[in-house]
N, CA, C, O and CB atoms as a CASP TS submission, in Angstrom:
PFRMAT TS
TARGET T0000
AUTHOR 0000-0000-0000
METHOD Language model
MODEL 1
PARENT N/A
ATOM      1  N   UNK     1     108.750  87.002  92.382  1.00  0.00           N
ATOM      2  CA  UNK     1     109.125  88.292  92.919  1.00  0.00           C
ATOM      3  C   UNK     1     108.425  89.379  92.101  1.00  0.00           C
ATOM      4  O   UNK     1     108.441  89.341  90.870  1.00  0.00           O
ATOM      5  CB  UNK     1     110.671  88.477  92.904  1.00  0.00           C
ATOM      6  N   UNK     2     107.826  90.323  92.770  1.00  0.00           N
ATOM      7  CA  UNK     2     107.064  91.382  92.108  1.00  0.00           C
ATOM      8  C   UNK     2     107.944  92.262  91.225  1.00  0.00           C
ATOM      9  O   UNK     2     107.476  92.760  90.201  1.00  0.00           O
ATOM     10  CB  UNK     2     106.359  92.240  93.142  1.00  0.00           C
ATOM     11  N   UNK     3     109.196  92.463  91.594  1.00  0.00           N
ATOM     12  CA  UNK     3     110.084  93.300  90.794  1.00  0.00           C
ATOM     13  C   UNK     3     110.268  92.760  89.388  1.00  0.00           C
ATOM     14  O   UNK     3     110.374  93.534  88.437  1.00  0.00           O
ATOM     15  CB  UNK     3     111.426  93.427  91.470  1.00  0.00           C
ATOM     16  N   UNK     4     110.307  91.472  89.247  1.00  0.00           N
ATOM     17  CA  UNK     4     110.553  90.878  87.935  1.00  0.00           C
ATOM     18  C   UNK     4     109.406  91.138  86.960  1.00  0.00           C
ATOM     19  O   UNK     4     109.567  90.957  85.753  1.00  0.00           O
ATOM     20  CB  UNK     4     110.777  89.382  88.076  1.00  0.00           C
ATOM     21  N   UNK     5     108.268  91.555  87.467  1.00  0.00           N
ATOM     22  CA  UNK     5     107.127  91.853  86.601  1.00  0.00           C
ATOM     23  C   UNK     5     107.185  93.258  86.011  1.00  0.00           C
ATOM     24  O   UNK     5     106.431  93.576  85.091  1.00  0.00           O
ATOM     25  CB  UNK     5     105.841  91.684  87.373  1.00  0.00           C
ATOM     26  N   UNK     6     108.072  94.099  86.533  1.00  0.00           N
ATOM     27  CA  UNK     6     108.198  95.454  86.000  1.00  0.00           C
ATOM     28  C   UNK     6     108.809  95.412  84.609  1.00  0.00           C
ATOM     29  O   UNK     6     109.795  94.715  84.369  1.00  0.00           O
ATOM     30  CB  UNK     6     109.050  96.334  86.935  1.00  0.00           C
ATOM     31  N   UNK     7     108.219  96.155  83.711  1.00  0.00           N
ATOM     32  CA  UNK     7     108.760  96.252  82.356  1.00  0.00           C
ATOM     33  C   UNK     7     109.155  97.690  82.016  1.00  0.00           C
ATOM     34  O   UNK     7     109.734  97.952  80.962  1.00  0.00           O
ATOM     35  CB  UNK     7     107.738  95.734  81.338  1.00  0.00           C
ATOM     36  N   UNK     8     108.840  98.599  82.903  1.00  0.00           N
ATOM     37  CA  UNK     8     109.162 100.007  82.672  1.00  0.00           C
ATOM     38  C   UNK     8     110.627 100.284  82.998  1.00  0.00           C
ATOM     39  O   UNK     8     111.271  99.500  83.695  1.00  0.00           O
ATOM     40  CB  UNK     8     108.248 100.914  83.515  1.00  0.00           C
ATOM     41  N   UNK     9     111.148 101.391  82.497  1.00  0.00           N
ATOM     42  CA  UNK     9     112.514 101.777  82.855  1.00  0.00           C
ATOM     43  C   UNK     9     112.616 102.023  84.365  1.00  0.00           C
ATOM     44  O   UNK     9     111.672 102.502  84.993  1.00  0.00           O
ATOM     45  CB  UNK     9     112.947 103.045  82.069  1.00  0.00           C
ATOM     46  N   UNK    10     113.755 101.693  84.922  1.00  0.00           N
ATOM     47  CA  UNK    10     113.976 101.846  86.361  1.00  0.00           C
ATOM     48  C   UNK    10     115.327 102.503  86.570  1.00  0.00           C
ATOM     49  O   UNK    10     116.319 102.122  85.949  1.00  0.00           O
ATOM     50  CB  UNK    10     113.903 100.473  87.101  1.00  0.00           C
ATOM     51  N   UNK    11     115.357 103.497  87.452  1.00  0.00           N
ATOM     52  CA  UNK    11     116.599 104.142  87.843  1.00  0.00           C
ATOM     53  C   UNK    11     116.877 103.801  89.296  1.00  0.00           C
ATOM     54  O   UNK    11     116.043 104.039  90.169  1.00  0.00           O
ATOM     55  CB  UNK    11     116.531 105.681  87.632  1.00  0.00           C
ATOM     56  N   UNK    12     118.044 103.247  89.549  1.00  0.00           N
ATOM     57  CA  UNK    12     118.468 102.932  90.909  1.00  0.00           C
ATOM     58  C   UNK    12     119.711 103.769  91.186  1.00  0.00           C
ATOM     59  O   UNK    12     120.713 103.672  90.477  1.00  0.00           O
ATOM     60  CB  UNK    12     118.752 101.384  91.097  1.00  0.00           C
ATOM     61  N   UNK    13     119.630 104.591  92.228  1.00  0.00           N
ATOM     62  CA  UNK    13     120.758 105.435  92.603  1.00  0.00           C
ATOM     63  C   UNK    13     121.314 104.915  93.921  1.00  0.00           C
ATOM     64  O   UNK    13     120.584 104.699  94.889  1.00  0.00           O
ATOM     65  CB  UNK    13     120.336 106.939  92.719  1.00  0.00           C
ATOM     66  N   UNK    14     122.626 104.722  93.929  1.00  0.00           N
ATOM     67  CA  UNK    14     123.290 104.176  95.116  1.00  0.00           C
ATOM     68  C   UNK    14     124.354 105.153  95.589  1.00  0.00           C
ATOM     69  O   UNK    14     125.283 105.474  94.849  1.00  0.00           O
ATOM     70  CB  UNK    14     123.918 102.786  94.818  1.00  0.00           C
ATOM     71  N   UNK    15     124.215 105.628  96.831  1.00  0.00           N
ATOM     72  CA  UNK    15     125.283 106.389  97.448  1.00  0.00           C
ATOM     73  C   UNK    15     126.380 105.416  97.847  1.00  0.00           C
ATOM     74  O   UNK    15     126.091 104.288  98.246  1.00  0.00           O
ATOM     75  CB  UNK    15     124.770 107.202  98.675  1.00  0.00           C
ATOM     76  N   UNK    16     127.623 105.833  97.746  1.00  0.00           N
ATOM     77  CA  UNK    16     128.739 104.913  97.963  1.00  0.00           C
ATOM     78  C   UNK    16     129.418 105.091  99.314  1.00  0.00           C
ATOM     79  O   UNK    16     129.787 104.101  99.945  1.00  0.00           O
ATOM     80  CB  UNK    16     129.753 105.086  96.876  1.00  0.00           C
ATOM     81  N   UNK    17     129.592 106.334  99.777  1.00  0.00           N
ATOM     82  CA  UNK    17     130.368 106.496 100.996  1.00  0.00           C
ATOM     83  C   UNK    17     129.671 107.378 101.999  1.00  0.00           C
ATOM     84  O   UNK    17     128.748 108.092 101.605  1.00  0.00           O
ATOM     85  CB  UNK    17     131.717 107.060 100.682  1.00  0.00           C
ATOM     86  N   UNK    18     130.031 107.385 103.239  1.00  0.00           N
ATOM     87  CA  UNK    18     130.775 106.319 103.890  1.00  0.00           C
ATOM     88  C   UNK    18     129.886 105.141 104.275  1.00  0.00           C
ATOM     89  O   UNK    18     130.376 104.041 104.529  1.00  0.00           O
ATOM     90  CB  UNK    18     131.472 106.854 105.115  1.00  0.00           C
ATOM     91  N   UNK    19     128.566 105.381 104.316  1.00  0.00           N
ATOM     92  CA  UNK    19     127.628 104.311 104.700  1.00  0.00           C
ATOM     93  C   UNK    19     126.534 104.191 103.648  1.00  0.00           C
ATOM     94  O   UNK    19     125.481 104.816 103.773  1.00  0.00           O
ATOM     95  CB  UNK    19     127.003 104.589 106.102  1.00  0.00           C
ATOM     96  N   UNK    20     126.773 103.396 102.621  1.00  0.00           N
ATOM     97  CA  UNK    20     125.762 103.292 101.560  1.00  0.00           C
ATOM     98  C   UNK    20     124.473 102.672 102.077  1.00  0.00           C
ATOM     99  O   UNK    20     124.488 101.779 102.924  1.00  0.00           O
ATOM    100  CB  UNK    20     126.299 102.466 100.390  1.00  0.00           C
ATOM    101  N   UNK    21     123.372 103.159 101.555  1.00  0.00           N
ATOM    102  CA  UNK    21     122.084 102.592 101.921  1.00  0.00           C
ATOM    103  C   UNK    21     121.762 101.337 101.137  1.00  0.00           C
ATOM    104  O   UNK    21     120.855 100.588 101.501  1.00  0.00           O
ATOM    105  CB  UNK    21     121.001 103.605 101.718  1.00  0.00           C
ATOM    106  N   UNK    22     122.502 101.104 100.057  1.00  0.00           N
ATOM    107  CA  UNK    22     122.275  99.948  99.202  1.00  0.00           C
ATOM    108  C   UNK    22     123.603  99.225  99.002  1.00  0.00           C
ATOM    109  O   UNK    22     124.536  99.767  98.410  1.00  0.00           O
ATOM    110  CB  UNK    22     121.654 100.371  97.835  1.00  0.00           C
ATOM    111  N   UNK    23     123.672  98.026  99.491  1.00  0.00           N
ATOM    112  CA  UNK    23     124.916  97.256  99.409  1.00  0.00           C
ATOM    113  C   UNK    23     125.176  96.779  97.979  1.00  0.00           C
ATOM    114  O   UNK    23     124.271  96.751  97.145  1.00  0.00           O
ATOM    115  CB  UNK    23     124.864  96.052 100.363  1.00  0.00           C
ATOM    116  N   UNK    24     126.416  96.410  97.717  1.00  0.00           N
ATOM    117  CA  UNK    24     126.753  95.848  96.402  1.00  0.00           C
ATOM    118  C   UNK    24     125.989  94.559  96.144  1.00  0.00           C
ATOM    119  O   UNK    24     125.618  94.268  95.007  1.00  0.00           O
ATOM    120  CB  UNK    24     128.262  95.589  96.297  1.00  0.00           C
ATOM    121  N   UNK    25     125.754  93.791  97.192  1.00  0.00           N
ATOM    122  CA  UNK    25     124.985  92.553  97.046  1.00  0.00           C
ATOM    123  C   UNK    25     123.552  92.856  96.613  1.00  0.00           C
ATOM    124  O   UNK    25     122.989  92.163  95.765  1.00  0.00           O
ATOM    125  CB  UNK    25     124.984  91.758  98.369  1.00  0.00           C
ATOM    126  N   UNK    26     122.973  93.892  97.200  1.00  0.00           N
ATOM    127  CA  UNK    26     121.614  94.281  96.820  1.00  0.00           C
ATOM    128  C   UNK    26     121.578  94.779  95.377  1.00  0.00           C
ATOM    129  O   UNK    26     120.626  94.501  94.647  1.00  0.00           O
ATOM    130  CB  UNK    26     121.078  95.367  97.772  1.00  0.00           C
ATOM    131  N   UNK    27     122.611  95.512  94.966  1.00  0.00           N
ATOM    132  CA  UNK    27     122.691  95.973  93.581  1.00  0.00           C
ATOM    133  C   UNK    27     122.687  94.778  92.631  1.00  0.00           C
ATOM    134  O   UNK    27     121.998  94.796  91.611  1.00  0.00           O
ATOM    135  CB  UNK    27     123.958  96.834  93.362  1.00  0.00           C
ATOM    136  N   UNK    28     123.445  93.753  92.961  1.00  0.00           N
ATOM    137  CA  UNK    28     123.480  92.553  92.118  1.00  0.00           C
ATOM    138  C   UNK    28     122.111  91.886  92.047  1.00  0.00           C
ATOM    139  O   UNK    28     121.722  91.388  90.991  1.00  0.00           O
ATOM    140  CB  UNK    28     124.518  91.557  92.649  1.00  0.00           C
ATOM    141  N   UNK    29     121.384  91.871  93.145  1.00  0.00           N
ATOM    142  CA  UNK    29     120.036  91.294  93.140  1.00  0.00           C
ATOM    143  C   UNK    29     119.092  92.118  92.267  1.00  0.00           C
ATOM    144  O   UNK    29     118.269  91.566  91.535  1.00  0.00           O
ATOM    145  CB  UNK    29     119.486  91.204  94.573  1.00  0.00           C
ATOM    146  N   UNK    30     119.217  93.443  92.351  1.00  0.00           N
ATOM    147  CA  UNK    30     118.403  94.300  91.488  1.00  0.00           C
ATOM    148  C   UNK    30     118.727  94.067  90.023  1.00  0.00           C
ATOM    149  O   UNK    30     117.824  94.033  89.187  1.00  0.00           O
ATOM    150  CB  UNK    30     118.613  95.771  91.843  1.00  0.00           C
ATOM    151  N   UNK    31     120.000  93.909  89.702  1.00  0.00           N
ATOM    152  CA  UNK    31     120.389  93.652  88.306  1.00  0.00           C
ATOM    153  C   UNK    31     119.750  92.372  87.777  1.00  0.00           C
ATOM    154  O   UNK    31     119.324  92.314  86.623  1.00  0.00           O
ATOM    155  CB  UNK    31     121.918  93.558  88.185  1.00  0.00           C
ATOM    156  N   UNK    32     119.687  91.359  88.616  1.00  0.00           N
ATOM    157  CA  UNK    32     119.069  90.096  88.205  1.00  0.00           C
ATOM    158  C   UNK    32     117.556  90.244  88.023  1.00  0.00           C
ATOM    159  O   UNK    32     116.984  89.719  87.067  1.00  0.00           O
ATOM    160  CB  UNK    32     119.366  89.003  89.236  1.00  0.00           C
ATOM    161  N   UNK    33     116.921  90.958  88.942  1.00  0.00           N
ATOM    162  CA  UNK    33     115.464  91.100  88.901  1.00  0.00           C
ATOM    163  C   UNK    33     115.015  92.129  87.868  1.00  0.00           C
ATOM    164  O   UNK    33     113.926  92.019  87.305  1.00  0.00           O
ATOM    165  CB  UNK    33     114.940  91.491  90.274  1.00  0.00           C
ATOM    166  N   UNK    34     115.862  93.130  87.624  1.00  0.00           N
ATOM    167  CA  UNK    34     115.490  94.236  86.737  1.00  0.00           C
ATOM    168  C   UNK    34     116.591  94.480  85.715  1.00  0.00           C
ATOM    169  O   UNK    34     117.334  95.454  85.837  1.00  0.00           O
ATOM    170  CB  UNK    34     115.216  95.523  87.549  1.00  0.00           C
ATOM    171  N   UNK    35     116.710  93.630  84.725  1.00  0.00           N
ATOM    172  CA  UNK    35     117.796  93.800  83.757  1.00  0.00           C
ATOM    173  C   UNK    35     117.730  95.120  82.987  1.00  0.00           C
ATOM    174  O   UNK    35     118.740  95.563  82.440  1.00  0.00           O
ATOM    175  CB  UNK    35     117.780  92.658  82.781  1.00  0.00           C
ATOM    176  N   UNK    36     116.567  95.748  82.939  1.00  0.00           N
ATOM    177  CA  UNK    36     116.418  97.021  82.248  1.00  0.00           C
ATOM    178  C   UNK    36     116.827  98.204  83.124  1.00  0.00           C
ATOM    179  O   UNK    36     116.845  99.340  82.648  1.00  0.00           O
ATOM    180  CB  UNK    36     114.985  97.193  81.787  1.00  0.00           C
ATOM    181  N   UNK    37     117.150  97.966  84.371  1.00  0.00           N
ATOM    182  CA  UNK    37     117.462  99.056  85.300  1.00  0.00           C
ATOM    183  C   UNK    37     118.779  99.738  84.946  1.00  0.00           C
ATOM    184  O   UNK    37     119.735  99.109  84.493  1.00  0.00           O
ATOM    185  CB  UNK    37     117.522  98.530  86.732  1.00  0.00           C
ATOM    186  N   UNK    38     118.787 101.023  85.166  1.00  0.00           N
ATOM    187  CA  UNK    38     120.008 101.814  85.066  1.00  0.00           C
ATOM    188  C   UNK    38     120.450 102.065  86.500  1.00  0.00           C
ATOM    189  O   UNK    38     119.698 102.606  87.311  1.00  0.00           O
ATOM    190  CB  UNK    38     119.786 103.175  84.259  1.00  0.00           C
ATOM    191  N   UNK    39     121.667 101.668  86.797  1.00  0.00           N
ATOM    192  CA  UNK    39     122.181 101.816  88.157  1.00  0.00           C
ATOM    193  C   UNK    39     123.290 102.858  88.145  1.00  0.00           C
ATOM    194  O   UNK    39     124.260 102.751  87.393  1.00  0.00           O
ATOM    195  CB  UNK    39     122.700 100.453  88.720  1.00  0.00           C
ATOM    196  N   UNK    40     123.126 103.865  88.992  1.00  0.00           N
ATOM    197  CA  UNK    40     124.082 104.963  89.074  1.00  0.00           C
ATOM    198  C   UNK    40     124.637 105.018  90.489  1.00  0.00           C
ATOM    199  O   UNK    40     123.887 104.976  91.465  1.00  0.00           O
ATOM    200  CB  UNK    40     123.423 106.320  88.681  1.00  0.00           C
ATOM    201  N   UNK    41     125.953 105.111  90.590  1.00  0.00           N
ATOM    202  CA  UNK    41     126.606 105.233  91.895  1.00  0.00           C
ATOM    203  C   UNK    41     127.052 106.670  92.103  1.00  0.00           C
ATOM    204  O   UNK    41     127.753 107.236  91.264  1.00  0.00           O
ATOM    205  CB  UNK    41     127.814 104.265  92.008  1.00  0.00           C
ATOM    206  N   UNK    42     126.651 107.251  93.204  1.00  0.00           N
ATOM    207  CA  UNK    42     127.099 108.587  93.594  1.00  0.00           C
ATOM    208  C   UNK    42     128.279 108.397  94.538  1.00  0.00           C
ATOM    209  O   UNK    42     128.094 108.064  95.708  1.00  0.00           O
ATOM    210  CB  UNK    42     125.936 109.427  94.272  1.00  0.00           C
ATOM    211  N   UNK    43     129.464 108.603  94.042  1.00  0.00           N
ATOM    212  CA  UNK    43     130.695 108.312  94.788  1.00  0.00           C
ATOM    213  C   UNK    43     130.878 109.171  96.033  1.00  0.00           C
ATOM    214  O   UNK    43     131.472 108.718  97.011  1.00  0.00           O
ATOM    215  CB  UNK    43     131.880 108.496  93.892  1.00  0.00           C
ATOM    216  N   UNK    44     130.381 110.391  96.012  1.00  0.00           N
ATOM    217  CA  UNK    44     130.590 111.305  97.138  1.00  0.00           C
ATOM    218  C   UNK    44     129.392 111.369  98.085  1.00  0.00           C
ATOM    219  O   UNK    44     129.353 112.218  98.976  1.00  0.00           O
ATOM    220  CB  UNK    44     130.895 112.692  96.620  1.00  0.00           C
ATOM    221  N   UNK    45     128.422 110.486  97.900  1.00  0.00           N
ATOM    222  CA  UNK    45     127.199 110.507  98.704  1.00  0.00           C
ATOM    223  C   UNK    45     127.099 109.202  99.500  1.00  0.00           C
ATOM    224  O   UNK    45     127.670 108.181  99.118  1.00  0.00           O
ATOM    225  CB  UNK    45     125.939 110.704  97.800  1.00  0.00           C
ATOM    226  N   UNK    46     126.359 109.258 100.617  1.00  0.00           N
ATOM    227  CA  UNK    46     126.095 108.036 101.371  1.00  0.00           C
ATOM    228  C   UNK    46     124.622 107.673 101.167  1.00  0.00           C
ATOM    229  O   UNK    46     124.089 107.866 100.074  1.00  0.00           O
ATOM    230  CB  UNK    46     126.436 108.216 102.904  1.00  0.00           C
ATOM    231  N   UNK    47     123.965 107.157 102.192  1.00  0.00           N
ATOM    232  CA  UNK    47     122.564 106.763 102.023  1.00  0.00           C
ATOM    233  C   UNK    47     121.657 107.960 101.757  1.00  0.00           C
ATOM    234  O   UNK    47     120.576 107.793 101.191  1.00  0.00           O
ATOM    235  CB  UNK    47     122.080 106.020 103.257  1.00  0.00           C
ATOM    236  N   UNK    48     122.067 109.146 102.146  1.00  0.00           N
ATOM    237  CA  UNK    48     121.309 110.358 101.831  1.00  0.00           C
ATOM    238  C   UNK    48     121.807 110.875 100.483  1.00  0.00           C
ATOM    239  O   UNK    48     122.754 111.658 100.423  1.00  0.00           O
ATOM    240  CB  UNK    48     121.466 111.453 102.960  1.00  0.00           C
ATOM    241  N   UNK    49     121.176 110.439  99.425  1.00  0.00           N
ATOM    242  CA  UNK    49     121.674 110.742  98.083  1.00  0.00           C
ATOM    243  C   UNK    49     121.533 112.208  97.693  1.00  0.00           C
ATOM    244  O   UNK    49     122.009 112.611  96.632  1.00  0.00           O
ATOM    245  CB  UNK    49     120.956 109.897  97.081  1.00  0.00           C
ATOM    246  N   UNK    50     120.885 113.009  98.535  1.00  0.00           N
ATOM    247  CA  UNK    50     120.735 114.432  98.241  1.00  0.00           C
ATOM    248  C   UNK    50     121.910 115.265  98.759  1.00  0.00           C
ATOM    249  O   UNK    50     122.044 116.433  98.395  1.00  0.00           O
ATOM    250  CB  UNK    50     119.443 114.947  98.840  1.00  0.00           C
ATOM    251  N   UNK    51     122.745 114.686  99.588  1.00  0.00           N
ATOM    252  CA  UNK    51     123.883 115.414 100.160  1.00  0.00           C
ATOM    253  C   UNK    51     125.173 114.707  99.792  1.00  0.00           C
ATOM    254  O   UNK    51     125.181 113.476  99.765  1.00  0.00           O
ATOM    255  CB  UNK    51     123.752 115.534 101.700  1.00  0.00           C
ATOM    256  N   UNK    52     126.227 115.380  99.515  1.00  0.00           N
ATOM    257  CA  UNK    52     126.469 116.796  99.732  1.00  0.00           C
ATOM    258  C   UNK    52     126.032 117.694  98.577  1.00  0.00           C
ATOM    259  O   UNK    52     126.157 118.913  98.688  1.00  0.00           O
ATOM    260  CB  UNK    52     127.910 117.007  99.993  1.00  0.00           C
ATOM    261  N   UNK    53     125.530 117.147  97.482  1.00  0.00           N
ATOM    262  CA  UNK    53     125.227 117.964  96.311  1.00  0.00           C
ATOM    263  C   UNK    53     123.910 117.518  95.691  1.00  0.00           C
ATOM    264  O   UNK    53     123.872 116.561  94.917  1.00  0.00           O
ATOM    265  CB  UNK    53     126.365 117.881  95.276  1.00  0.00           C
ATOM    266  N   UNK    54     122.843 118.210  96.033  1.00  0.00           N
ATOM    267  CA  UNK    54     121.521 117.843  95.517  1.00  0.00           C
ATOM    268  C   UNK    54     121.453 117.961  93.999  1.00  0.00           C
ATOM    269  O   UNK    54     120.676 117.261  93.351  1.00  0.00           O
ATOM    270  CB  UNK    54     120.447 118.719  96.151  1.00  0.00           C
ATOM    271  N   UNK    55     122.271 118.852  93.433  1.00  0.00           N
ATOM    272  CA  UNK    55     122.248 119.028  91.978  1.00  0.00           C
ATOM    273  C   UNK    55     122.655 117.756  91.227  1.00  0.00           C
ATOM    274  O   UNK    55     122.172 117.515  90.121  1.00  0.00           O
ATOM    275  CB  UNK    55     123.169 120.171  91.581  1.00  0.00           C
ATOM    276  N   UNK    56     123.516 116.959  91.802  1.00  0.00           N
ATOM    277  CA  UNK    56     123.907 115.691  91.172  1.00  0.00           C
ATOM    278  C   UNK    56     122.672 114.797  91.040  1.00  0.00           C
ATOM    279  O   UNK    56     122.446 114.191  89.992  1.00  0.00           O
ATOM    280  CB  UNK    56     125.026 114.970  92.001  1.00  0.00           C
ATOM    281  N   UNK    57     121.886 114.722  92.095  1.00  0.00           N
ATOM    282  CA  UNK    57     120.663 113.927  92.051  1.00  0.00           C
ATOM    283  C   UNK    57     119.692 114.493  91.014  1.00  0.00           C
ATOM    284  O   UNK    57     119.144 113.748  90.202  1.00  0.00           O
ATOM    285  CB  UNK    57     119.998 113.883  93.440  1.00  0.00           C
ATOM    286  N   UNK    58     119.483 115.797  91.040  1.00  0.00           N
ATOM    287  CA  UNK    58     118.526 116.427  90.128  1.00  0.00           C
ATOM    288  C   UNK    58     118.938 116.193  88.669  1.00  0.00           C
ATOM    289  O   UNK    58     118.103 115.836  87.838  1.00  0.00           O
ATOM    290  CB  UNK    58     118.420 117.944  90.419  1.00  0.00           C
ATOM    291  N   UNK    59     120.203 116.391  88.365  1.00  0.00           N
ATOM    292  CA  UNK    59     120.672 116.178  86.982  1.00  0.00           C
ATOM    293  C   UNK    59     120.507 114.723  86.563  1.00  0.00           C
ATOM    294  O   UNK    59     120.102 114.444  85.434  1.00  0.00           O
ATOM    295  CB  UNK    59     122.147 116.597  86.841  1.00  0.00           C
ATOM    296  N   UNK    60     120.817 113.800  87.459  1.00  0.00           N
ATOM    297  CA  UNK    60     120.701 112.374  87.143  1.00  0.00           C
ATOM    298  C   UNK    60     119.246 111.983  86.897  1.00  0.00           C
ATOM    299  O   UNK    60     118.936 111.313  85.912  1.00  0.00           O
ATOM    300  CB  UNK    60     121.290 111.525  88.280  1.00  0.00           C
ATOM    301  N   UNK    61     118.364 112.401  87.787  1.00  0.00           N
ATOM    302  CA  UNK    61     116.943 112.079  87.632  1.00  0.00           C
ATOM    303  C   UNK    61     116.371 112.747  86.386  1.00  0.00           C
ATOM    304  O   UNK    61     115.598 112.135  85.649  1.00  0.00           O
ATOM    305  CB  UNK    61     116.151 112.514  88.879  1.00  0.00           C
ATOM    306  N   UNK    62     116.745 113.988  86.155  1.00  0.00           N
ATOM    307  CA  UNK    62     116.267 114.713  84.974  1.00  0.00           C
ATOM    308  C   UNK    62     116.716 114.033  83.691  1.00  0.00           C
ATOM    309  O   UNK    62     115.926 113.872  82.761  1.00  0.00           O
ATOM    310  CB  UNK    62     116.762 116.159  84.997  1.00  0.00           C
ATOM    311  N   UNK    63     117.959 113.640  83.638  1.00  0.00           N
ATOM    312  CA  UNK    63     118.494 112.950  82.469  1.00  0.00           C
ATOM    313  C   UNK    63     117.756 111.622  82.229  1.00  0.00           C
ATOM    314  O   UNK    63     117.431 111.286  81.091  1.00  0.00           O
ATOM    315  CB  UNK    63     120.005 112.699  82.644  1.00  0.00           C
ATOM    316  N   UNK    64     117.501 110.889  83.287  1.00  0.00           N
ATOM    317  CA  UNK    64     116.771 109.623  83.179  1.00  0.00           C
ATOM    318  C   UNK    64     115.359 109.848  82.634  1.00  0.00           C
ATOM    319  O   UNK    64     114.902 109.126  81.748  1.00  0.00           O
ATOM    320  CB  UNK    64     116.703 108.925  84.551  1.00  0.00           C
ATOM    321  N   UNK    65     114.691 110.842  83.166  1.00  0.00           N
ATOM    322  CA  UNK    65     113.312 111.104  82.758  1.00  0.00           C
ATOM    323  C   UNK    65     113.200 111.645  81.339  1.00  0.00           C
ATOM    324  O   UNK    65     112.171 111.456  80.690  1.00  0.00           O
ATOM    325  CB  UNK    65     112.677 112.074  83.712  1.00  0.00           C
ATOM    326  N   UNK    66     114.230 112.310  80.850  1.00  0.00           N
ATOM    327  CA  UNK    66     114.200 112.905  79.517  1.00  0.00           C
ATOM    328  C   UNK    66     114.736 111.986  78.418  1.00  0.00           C
ATOM    329  O   UNK    66     114.627 112.320  77.238  1.00  0.00           O
ATOM    330  CB  UNK    66     114.987 114.176  79.523  1.00  0.00           C
ATOM    331  N   UNK    67     115.307 110.850  78.777  1.00  0.00           N
ATOM    332  CA  UNK    67     115.899 109.994  77.749  1.00  0.00           C
ATOM    333  C   UNK    67     114.816 109.377  76.895  1.00  0.00           C
ATOM    334  O   UNK    67     113.661 109.272  77.306  1.00  0.00           O
ATOM    335  CB  UNK    67     116.764 108.899  78.381  1.00  0.00           C
ATOM    336  N   UNK    68     115.200 108.977  75.719  1.00  0.00           N
ATOM    337  CA  UNK    68     114.231 108.384  74.770  1.00  0.00           C
ATOM    338  C   UNK    68     113.997 106.940  75.049  1.00  0.00           C
ATOM    339  O   UNK    68     113.217 106.295  74.349  1.00  0.00           O
ATOM    340  CB  UNK    68     114.702 108.540  73.345  1.00  0.00           C
TER
END
């Protein structure tokens, strides 16, 4: 699997409600393939992770990109 060859940091954002674009089963598969991945669940978002609050996405991505 090509994902297992990634060695860089990975951020996976999952909207939770009402219709998540990424299932819990898929999250588990990502965890297996990418143990270095940081997985964040947006509880108030669905598959459109920019709504209802784009600032949540921006802060999360910014924090990920600025970490050491």
